[in-house]
C-alpha positions in Angstrom: -122.5 -1.2 -11.6 -121.2 -4.8 -10.9 -118.8 -5.6 -8.0 -116.0 -6.1 -10.5 -116.6 -2.6 -11.9 -116.7 -1.2 -8.4 -113.2 -2.6 -7.6 -111.7 -0.9 -10.5 -113.3 2.5 -9.8 -110.7 5.2 -9.1 -111.5 7.5 -6.3 -111.6 11.1 -7.4 -109.8 12.5 -4.3 -106.8 14.1 -6.1 -104.4 11.3 -5.3 -102.2 9.7 -8.0 -100.4 6.4 -8.2 -97.3 8.1 -6.8 -99.2 8.6 -3.5 -99.1 4.9 -3.0 -95.5 4.2 -3.9 -92.9 3.6 -1.1 -90.5 6.5 -0.7 -86.9 6.5 0.1 -85.3 9.6 1.3 -82.3 10.5 -0.9 -80.1 10.7 2.3 -80.9 7.0 3.0 -79.2 5.8 -0.3 -75.8 4.5 0.7 -73.6 2.1 -1.1 -70.9 -0.1 0.5 -67.9 -2.0 -0.9 -64.6 -3.3 0.1 -63.3 -5.0 3.2 -61.1 -4.1 6.2 -57.5 -3.9 5.2 -55.0 -6.3 6.7 -52.7 -3.4 7.6 -50.0 -4.2 5.0 -48.9 -1.5 2.6 -49.8 2.2 2.5 -53.2 3.7 2.8 -54.5 5.2 -0.4 -54.0 8.9 -0.9 -56.8 11.3 -1.8 -55.3 11.5 -5.4 -55.6 7.6 -5.6 -59.2 7.7 -4.6 -60.0 10.6 -7.0 -58.4 8.7 -9.9 -60.6 5.7 -9.0 -63.7 8.0 -9.0 -62.7 9.3 -12.4 -63.2 5.9 -13.9 -67.0 6.2 -13.3 -68.9 8.0 -16.0 -72.4 9.4 -16.0 -74.2 7.2 -18.5 -75.9 10.2 -20.1 -73.0 12.6 -20.1 -69.5 11.6 -21.4 -67.7 13.1 -18.4 -66.6 11.3 -15.2 -68.5 11.9 -11.9 -65.5 13.7 -10.2 -65.0 16.3 -13.0 -68.8 16.8 -13.2 -68.5 18.0 -9.6 -70.7 15.3 -8.1 -68.3 14.5 -5.3 -69.1 16.7 -2.3 -67.0 15.1 0.4 -64.1 12.6 0.6 -62.5 11.3 3.8 -59.9 8.6 4.2 -59.2 7.4 7.6 -55.8 5.9 8.9 -57.1 2.4 8.2 -57.9 3.1 4.5 -61.5 3.2 5.0 -63.2 5.8 2.6 -66.4 7.8 3.2 -67.7 9.7 0.2 -70.7 12.2 0.0 -71.9 12.5 -3.6 -74.9 14.0 -5.5 -76.3 13.6 -8.9 -77.2 16.3 -11.5 -80.9 15.9 -10.8 -82.9 14.1 -8.1 -85.0 12.4 -10.8 -81.8 10.8 -12.4 -82.9 7.3 -13.6 -79.6 5.8 -12.3 -79.8 7.3 -8.9 -79.7 4.0 -7.2 -76.7 2.7 -9.3 -74.3 5.5 -9.2 -73.3 5.3 -5.6 -72.5 1.6 -5.9 -70.5 2.2 -9.0 -68.4 4.7 -7.1 -68.0 2.5 -4.1 -66.9 -0.5 -6.3 -64.3 1.7 -8.3 -62.8 3.1 -5.1 -62.7 -0.3 -3.3 -60.6 -1.5 -6.2 -57.9 1.0 -5.6 -54.7 0.0 -3.7 -54.6 0.9 -0.1 -58.4 1.2 0.3 -60.4 -0.8 2.9 -64.1 -0.3 3.3 -65.9 2.2 1.3 -69.2 4.0 2.1 -70.9 6.3 -0.4 -73.8 8.4 0.7 -76.1 10.2 -1.8 -76.8 13.7 -0.6 -78.8 16.6 -2.2 -77.5 19.7 -0.4 -76.1 21.8 -1.7 -77.9 21.4 -4.9 -75.7 20.5 -7.9 -75.1 23.3 -10.5 -73.0 23.3 -13.6 -70.6 25.7 -11.9 -69.3 22.7 -10.0 -67.8 21.1 -13.0 -64.1 21.1 -13.7 -62.6 23.0 -16.6 -62.0 19.7 -18.5 -65.7 18.9 -18.0 -66.8 22.3 -19.3 -64.6 21.9 -22.3 -65.9 18.4 -23.0 -69.5 19.6 -22.8 -68.9 22.9 -24.7 -69.8 25.1 -21.7 
């Protein structure tokens, strides 16, 4: 065997290419948007924030993320800063890295919102029972 062939040899130790890939714990995925408010005007209500989230759709399912039941926590402080915990329908979702930022950007665009932080969480695990009645009807559940 030549040295070139030796470099390409794959050790037969049970490892795969995935064992050499960097990992990011899902809890570490956080998106940020917005800026501190100047203090003028009213702080956004929960309903305002929910309506902003409803403008973001799952690219594979024709239902918005709120009605899919992907929003697990929503907190608005007295400055208008918003903290959101959200999940995805599956951990292997191909747009996992994009969805939190889409939500953060949509919420940051709502009147009365300051800074936005969206954290991707996996507990509790998402199930179809979390969907709204509108989502169930849209998906024929």
